[in-house]
C-alpha positions, 0 to 999 in steps of 0.5 A: 460473503467475500468476493470468492464466496467464503463466509466472513468470520462472524465478528463484531465491528467497531467504529475505526479511525486513525488520528495522528497529532503533531507527529515527530520522529528523529533518529539522532540528528536526522528528522524523519517525520516533522510535526504532521497531523491528520485524521483518517475516518472510518471506511476511507481508503487513504494513500500516503505518497512520496519519494524514497526517504520522505518518511512514509515507512516511518509513519507506517511503523508508528501507526502500526506501533512498531516504532515509538514516535519522538513526539506527538501521538497516534490513536486508533479507535480512540486508543493511544497506541503507546498507552494502550498498545494491545487494544490499539494494535488489535484493530490493525493488520500491517504489511511492512515494507520489504515484506519480512517473512520466515522463508524456512516455513511452509505457507500454512506454518507461517499463517498458523504462527501469525494466528497464534501471535494474534492470540486467535482461538485454536478452533478458529485458526483452520477456518481463518487460514482457509479464509485468507488463503481463498481471498489471496489466491494462495490455497494451493501453496499452503503446503509449500516452503515459502523459500521456493515460491516466486515474489508475487506469491510471497507478497500475497502471503504477506498480505494474507498475514496482515489479514489473518486477524480480520482487522478493521484497519489495514496498513500496507507499506509498498504492497506492489513494490518490485513486482512484475506488472502482472503481479502488480495488477493482480494484487491491486485487484485483490486490494480493490475487493477488500476496500468495502470491508475496512479502513485502509492506508496504502503507503506508496511511491507510485502515483498511479497506484494511489490514484487507482486504489485510494479516495484520499491522499497525504503527500509527504516530502522530507518528513513534512506533510505538504498535501492532504486532499481527496483524489478527486481534487488531485485529479482536478489539479493535474488537469485532464491529461497524464503526461510522462517525460522521457529522455531517449536515444531514438530518431523522431520517426522511430518514436512515432512508430513505436508509440503509435502502436501503444494503446492509450497514448494520444500525443507524442512531442519530442525535442532534442535532448541535452546530450547528443543523440537523445530526445526529450519526449512528452507522452500524453494520455487520458487522465484515467490511463496509467 
């Protein structure tokens, strides 16, 4: 049973694993991914963390088989994604960055379209749409045009599309980017409920998202893999506090009054900023506080 009480489609499972070896990708003279290797074992929830332009989306597209690498290899469950694309891609559900979607379709039409692309048997399509709609909380929107829905619902539709073939491996590129805090919390809770059933890779620029959802993290910088470690070790290296540095225009008295009312903040340190009338402020909270 899934978290909302609907029985999962009765399909067998294979051992799943992602392995990248000496992965390289260039676009002309620009190198987007520079000789990176990693393995993601069966059942692990891995975060790929980095700033915009670090190569996250390029790696995501290569793993999903959307983009061919310029060098190196990717295997999914032992199948090379370029030599055996159909077998490798059959195990993958993918939400690309920016959530590309057909806005002139209804939600049901869009999910039927993706089901047919995935070559699901026709008799299974209604049950599979009901299943993913239930998980993602979009059942009430099935007859609605996607164009008329808000951003948070559209993102959930995108994730539903990635789940439509019940993949053992789920790749999500920026699953909560640009969403409101409420929509972000809701989608994170849904993703947590999916973690027990599959291998997941979440590509994000948000450290708090990676810490909240993942067991392991790969850190990219300028196309290079600069860290590959468990979340537990990452937390240990970060110490026992979260620290956030801000530059604000405010008086010291105002700062303490404002931040003392915010839950989770343990300490506020301020000193004059570089610009006149500004303060450089460091907020401290418990390591588990976002």
